[in-house]
C-alpha positions, -999 to 999 in steps of 0.1 A, spaced: -431 -538 -33 -404 -563 -43 -398 -569 -80 -388 -603 -94 -373 -589 -125 -338 -594 -136 -309 -574 -122 -303 -553 -154 -324 -522 -160 -343 -520 -193 -319 -493 -206 -289 -516 -199 -306 -545 -217 -312 -522 -247 -276 -510 -248 -264 -546 -247 -288 -558 -274 -278 -531 -298 -243 -545 -302 -252 -578 -319 -279 -559 -338 -253 -534 -353 -228 -562 -359 -254 -581 -379 -264 -550 -400 -228 -539 -407 -210 -573 -409 -196 -565 -443 -178 -534 -431 -144 -536 -413 -156 -521 -380 -165 -533 -345 -189 -520 -319 -181 -517 -283 -203 -507 -253 -185 -479 -235 -207 -457 -213 -229 -478 -191 -234 -459 -158 -208 -433 -168 -228 -405 -184 -196 -386 -194 -188 -413 -221 -208 -423 -252 -228 -455 -250 -213 -473 -281 -180 -468 -299 -175 -476 -336 -140 -490 -339 -116 -498 -368 -84 -517 -360 -91 -507 -323 -92 -470 -332 -123 -451 -324 -140 -436 -354 -170 -420 -336 -197 -430 -312 -235 -436 -308 -259 -430 -280 -282 -459 -273 -315 -446 -259 -345 -467 -248 -370 -438 -245 -381 -419 -226 -345 -414 -215 -323 -389 -198 -301 -371 -223 -277 -350 -202 -276 -326 -173 -257 -298 -158 -252 -286 -122 -262 -251 -109 -251 -232 -79 -268 -203 -62 -249 -170 -55 -265 -138 -44 -300 -151 -52 -290 -161 -88 -282 -194 -105 -247 -198 -119 -229 -225 -138 -211 -248 -114 -174 -256 -117 -184 -292 -109 -197 -297 -145 -176 -319 -167 -179 -295 -197 -176 -257 -202 -204 -233 -202 -217 -224 -236 -243 -202 -254 -272 -227 -250 -265 -235 -214 -263 -198 -205 -296 -191 -223 -312 -217 -201 -296 -202 -169 -308 -167 -179 -343 -180 -183 -342 -196 -149 -330 -164 -133 -356 -143 -151 -383 -164 -134 -364 -176 -104 -394 -179 -81 -411 -202 -106 -379 -222 -110 -371 -228 -73 -379 -265 -67 -394 -275 -34 -377 -306 -20 -368 -332 -47 -398 -322 -69 -389 -314 -105 -400 -282 -122 -404 -283 -160 -383 -256 -177 -405 -237 -202 -381 -228 -230 -380 -229 -268 -374 -263 -284 -346 -247 -305 -326 -242 -273 -333 -277 -260 -324 -293 -293 -292 -274 -297 -281 -281 -261 -286 -318 -266 -268 -317 -300 -238 -299 -285 -237 -322 -255 -236 -354 -277 -212 -339 -302 -188 -330 -274 -187 -367 -265 -180 -377 -301 -215 -391 -308 -229 -387 -343 -261 -409 -340 -287 -420 -316 -300 -456 -319 -334 -457 -302 -366 -476 -295 -395 -476 -271 -393 -513 -266 -368 -541 -257 -361 -567 -285 -380 -547 -311 -374 -521 -338 -344 -499 -337 -342 -465 -354 -309 -448 -361 -312 -410 -359 -284 -385 -368 -277 -362 -339 -285 -332 -361 -321 -344 -366 -331 -349 -330 -360 -323 -332 -376 -343 -360 -379 -376 -341 -379 -367 -304 -400 -347 -279 -375 -328 -257 -380 -316 -222 -359 -302 -194 -365 -300 -157 -348 -283 -128 -346 -303 -95 -324 -310 -66 -304 -342 -69 -281 -361 -45 -246 -360 -59 -236 -397 -55 -226 -425 -31 -195 -439 -15 -185 -470 5 -196 -471 41 -168 -462 65 -157 -492 86 -166 -476 119 -202 -472 106 -207 -507 93 -221 -522 125 -247 -495 131 -256 -495 94 -263 -533 94 -286 -528 124 -306 -502 106 -307 -524 75 -320 -554 94 -349 -533 107 -356 -519 72 -357 -553 55 -383 -567 79 -410 -547 59 -402 -569 29 -399 -603 47 -361 -603 41 -332 -611 64 -294 -608 61 -278 -642 60 -242 -631 55 -221 -599 55 -188 -598 36 -160 -572 34 -146 -568 -1 -118 -542 3 -136 -510 13 -170 -524 1 -196 -541 24 -217 -568 7 -248 -583 23 -265 -615 11 -302 -619 17 -324 -650 24 -343 -646 -8 -329 -640 -44 -352 -611 -53 -346 -575 -64 -358 -545 -44 -372 -516 -64 -349 -485 -63 -371 -465 -39 -371 -496 -15 -333 -496 -14 -330 -464 6 -328 -468 44 -318 -449 75 -308 -412 70 -279 -418 47 -277 -453 32 -285 -470 -1 -284 -506 -14 -266 -510 -47 -272 -544 -66 -241 -566 -70 -241 -569 -108 -215 -597 -107 -234 -619 -82 -260 -620 -55 -268 -595 -27 -262 -558 -24 -233 -534 -16 -242 -509 11 -234 -473 1 -234 -440 20 -255 -413 3 -239 -379 -3 -253 -352 19 -249 -325 -9 -282 -318 -27 -273 -298 -58 -296 -282 -83 -295 -299 -117 -310 -291 -151 -318 -325 -165 -328 -331 -202 -350 -359 -215 -358 -374 -249 -390 -392 -259 -390 -409 -293 -420 -399 -314 -409 -412 -348 -421 -443 -368 -420 -474 -347 -399 -494 -371 -362 -500 -379 -347 -474 -403 -318 -451 -408 -292 -477 -414 -279 -460 -445 -269 -428 -425 -246 -447 -402 -232 -468 -431 -224 -436 -450 -206 -421 -420 -185 -453 -415 -176 -454 -452 -166 -418 -452 -143 -423 -421 -127 -453 -438 -126 -436 -473 -146 -464 -487 -167 -456 -518 
């Protein structure tokens, strides 16, 4: 089904609206707020700056929301921590891996289906805390709604305000630009795919290594509708109309993926914690 919604996802809208919200709340303090992460999960979502120097960061989470992941490999019928991960193995990560290996038959996903990891909340909470602290984040600003309340939660208190889960599933590792020699056949496959939605390609453009297609209607395809052929994916052009065509990676790695679901009061609160942290960084009484 074709969606007529805007091009930004709700989580992106939430990240963007938190900046003016924070600027309004803390306008008396000599700090600025800058959106940093976006699609890059290795960076924090929002930086707190003083004279262009980063003091610390916040995570902006419209929940339920993903809250980190790590990649696994299989060697000799056991899961091990992959060298592809952007951070080092640690105690909590290894506890999770040990649990998966202890019940490996249970935790062997079939296809792309996710399997819930049944492990103590203490382990989940401390994995998430360590993950965010390693990125320099001290707080989570969260809500379950766009343009509504915003709660500011210290990272050390995640278990008080969030339901935490983890799953193991196979996940494609990413996309790349379509090779030039494949563009012609790729376009033919895309034309056939788009007929199911009453869409046609009206123009194809090359932007460096990127291939952009413009369609006859200014509408947005849902994510599951943007996969076509055996290896291709349509990525929305966030700076204009149309889609960039991407090649999907053929690797299908196992990932442990964490999720947060806010269960606290549906109201704005916690501003004093962030203010106290800012003042301490700036040595302001």
